MARKOL-390985 format. One record per atom (N, C-alpha, C): residue in one letter; z, x, y negated. Coordinates in steps of 0.1 Angstrom, whole numbers, padded with zeros to 4 digits, always signed. Atoms other than C-alpha are relative to their C-alpha. Layout:
MARKOL-390985
AZXY...
***
This chain:
MARKOL-390985
M+0012-0006-0004M+0110+0034-0139M-0001-0007+0018A-0002+0000-0014A+0124+0030-0102A-0003-0014+0003W+0003+0013-0003W+0122-0007-0103W-0012-0005+0000L+0013+0004+0002L+0088-0009-0115L-0007+0005+0013F+0008-0008-0010F+0077+0016-0087F+0003-0013+0014F+0000+0009-0011F+0093-0009-0062F-0005-0011+0001V+0007+0013+0000V+0079-0042-0075V-0014+0004+0003L+0014-0002-0001L+0045-0028-0076L-0003+0004+0013A+0002-0002-0013A+0048-0013-0042A+0001-0015+0007G-0001+0015-0006G+0058-0049-0031G-0013-0008-0001F+0014+0008+0004F+0027-0065-0048F-0011+0006+0008G+0011-0005-0007G+0005-0041-0032G+0000-0003+0014V+0000+0004-0013V+0017-0046+0002V+0000-0016+0003A+0002+0015+0000A+0019-0084-0002A-0015-0004+0000L+0011+0004+0003L-0015-0085-0016L-0011+0005+0015A+0006-0006-0013A-0027-0063+0017A+0002-0009+0010Y-0001+0010-0013Y-0013-0088+0042Y-0006-0014-0004V+0005+0013+0002V-0026-0118+0022V-0015+0001+0002L+0015-0002-0004L-0061-0102+0024L-0002+0001+0015R+0002+0000-0015R-0056-0096+0062R+0002-0013+0008A-0002+0016-0005A-0044-0132+0068A-0013-0006-0004Y+0011+0008+0002Y-0074-0145+0049Y-0015+0004+0007F+0012-0004-0004F-0102-0123+0063F+0002+0003+0015S-0002-0003-0015S-0089-0120+0099S-0007-0015+0006G+0004+0011-0010G-0105-0144+0128G-0016-0001-0005D+0015+0004+0005D-0139-0162+0116D-0005+0005-0012N+0003-0004+0014N-0138-0148+0083N-0003+0012-0003L+0001-0015+0000L-0141-0113+0093L-0014+0003-0001K+0015-0008+0001K-0175-0095+0081K+0002+0013-0003F+0002-0017+0000F-0183-0058+0079F+0005+0001-0014G-0002-0004+0016G-0182-0059+0039G+0015-0003-0002H-0016+0003+0002H-0146-0076+0040H+0008+0008+0005F-0005-0009-0006F-0136-0053+0066F+0002+0015-0011I+0002-0015+0008I-0148-0020+0046I+0009-0001-0014G-0009+0003+0012G-0131-0037+0013G+0016+0000+0001C-0014-0001-0005C-0097-0042+0031C+0002+0015+0002L-0001-0014-0006L-0099-0007+0047L+0001+0009-0013A+0002-0007+0012A-0108+0007+0010A+0013-0001-0008F-0011+0004+0009F-0079-0012-0007F+0012+0008+0007N-0012-0009-0007N-0053+0004+0020N-0002+0012+0000V+0002-0016+0001V-0068+0039+0021V+0005+0004-0014F-0003-0004+0011F-0063+0038-0016F+0016+0001-0001F-0013+0001+0001F-0027+0029-0013F+0008+0009+0008V-0005-0011-0010V-0020+0051+0015V-0001+0014-0007M+0002-0013+0005M-0034+0080-0003M+0009+0001-0014Y-0010+0001+0011Y-0013+0071-0035Y+0014+0004+0004Y-0015-0003-0004Y+0019+0070-0017Y+0002+0014+0006M+0000-0016-0005M+0012+0105+0002M-0001+0008-0011R+0003-0009+0012R+0002+0120-0033R+0014+0001-0006F-0013+0003+0007F+0035+0105-0046F+0012+0009+0007I-0011-0005-0007I+0057+0118-0019I-0004+0015+0001E+0003-0014-0002E+0039+0153-0015E+0001+0006-0014Q+0004-0007+0011Q+0030+0162-0051Q+0009-0007-0014D-0006+0007+0010D+0052+0137-0074D-0006-0003-0009H+0012+0005+0010H+0022+0124-0091H-0001-0016+0001L+0001+0014+0006L+0022+0088-0104L-0015-0002-0008L+0013+0005+0007L-0011+0068-0112L+0004-0004-0014F-0004+0002+0012F-0012+0065-0149F+0011+0007-0008F-0011-0007+0010F+0019+0085-0157F+0001+0016+0004G+0001-0015-0004G+0010+0120-0140G+0011+0005+0007Y-0010-0005-0009Y+0033+0143-0127Y+0017-0004-0006Y-0012+0009+0002Y+0069+0126-0125Y+0012+0005+0008P-0010-0001-0012P+0094+0147-0104P+0014-0004-0003S-0013+0006+0005S+0125+0134-0124S+0005-0014+0010L-0001+0014-0007L+0119+0099-0105L+0004+0003+0016R-0004-0002-0016R+0124+0113-0071R+0013+0008-0001N-0015-0006+0000N+0155+0135-0082N+0007-0008-0004D-0010+0011+0004D+0171+0105-0097D+0001-0009+0009Y+0002+0009-0009Y+0162+0082-0071Y-0004+0003+0014P+0006-0004-0012P+0160+0097-0037P-0004-0013+0010A+0005+0014-0007A+0155+0060-0022A-0014-0003-0001I+0014+0003+0003I+0121+0060-0037I-0009+0006+0010D+0008-0007-0012D+0108+0082-0010D-0001-0009+0013W+0003+0009-0011W+0118+0058+0017W-0008-0012-0003I+0009+0015+0004I+0102+0028-0002I-0015+0005+0001A+0012-0005-0004A+0070+0049-0002A-0003+0002+0014I+0004+0000-0014I+0070+0056+0033I+0000-0013+0005V+0001+0016-0006V+0077+0020+0043V-0012-0007-0005A+0013+0006+0007A+0049+0009+0018A-0012+0005+0008L+0011-0004-0007L+0025+0034+0033L-0002-0004+0014L+0001+0006-0014L+0034+0024+0069L-0005-0014+0001L+0005+0015-0002L+0028-0013+0063L-0013-0001-0006H+0015+0001+0001H-0005-0006+0046H-0008+0005+0010C+0010-0005-0011C-0017+0012+0075C-0001-0010+0010F+0002+0010-0009F-0011-0019+0096F-0005-0014-0006A+0003+0010+0008A-0025-0042+0069A-0016-0005+0002S+0015+0001+0000S-0063-0042+0082S-0002-0013+0007P+0003+0011-0008P-0079-0073+0092P-0005-0001+0014V+0002-0001-0014V-0085-0082+0128V-0010-0011+0003Q+0013+0007-0003Q-0113-0101+0148Q+0008-0014+0005W-0005+0012-0003W-0088-0126+0161W+0010-0007-0013S-0008+0005+0012S-0065-0149+0138S+0013+0005+0000A-0015-0007+0000A-0037-0132+0125A+0011-0010-0004K-0011+0009+0002K-0002-0148+0124K+0000-0001-0014K-0002+0002+0013K+0003-0164+0091K+0016-0005-0005
***
């Protein structure tokens, strides 16, 4: 289960940065920005809920995961911070 969390967190962060690279610069419109913001806020809230309440989407309350694999908290914190900085910008983002 821990490897699945790690892989899905990686895919979520990668997709957030692909969206950031695609919509930054001349492609940035208000709707695109709000869509990317909603995507990132969803994942930030998901990681916060997991860290605070041991709750996983589709799995429910899962405290044994954090007890068995303490490094998963750090993975969630890093993914949370990466999502916080994955918003599109008006200038062209480095690709």
